[in-house]
Residue, then its C-alpha position, 0 to 999 in steps of 0.5 A: m235671845v228669849i224669842y229664839l229660845l221660845i221658838v226652839g222650845f216650840a220646835v222641840f215640842f212639835i217634833y218630839y211630843l206631838p207624835i207621842l200624843a197622837k199615838d196615845s190618842k190612837k190607843i184611846s180611840d182603839s180602846t173605845e172601839e173595843i169597849k163599844q164592841s164588847l157592849n154590843t156583844l153583851t147587849k145581844q147576849n142579854e137579849e138572847i137570855i131574855e128571849l129564852l127566859k120568856r119561852k120558859i115562862 
């Protein structure tokens, strides 16, 4: 009986919770990609500002 309950518990976990965890993982992955793009943009802007400041000096 206990083994049956464990098997049912695992089945419920796989059916209901794994898709939720996968969606959360996808959201985190997308957020990380957005952060990388923002950092690249900031880096480019900083390089442009440095170049402009060098030209003024």
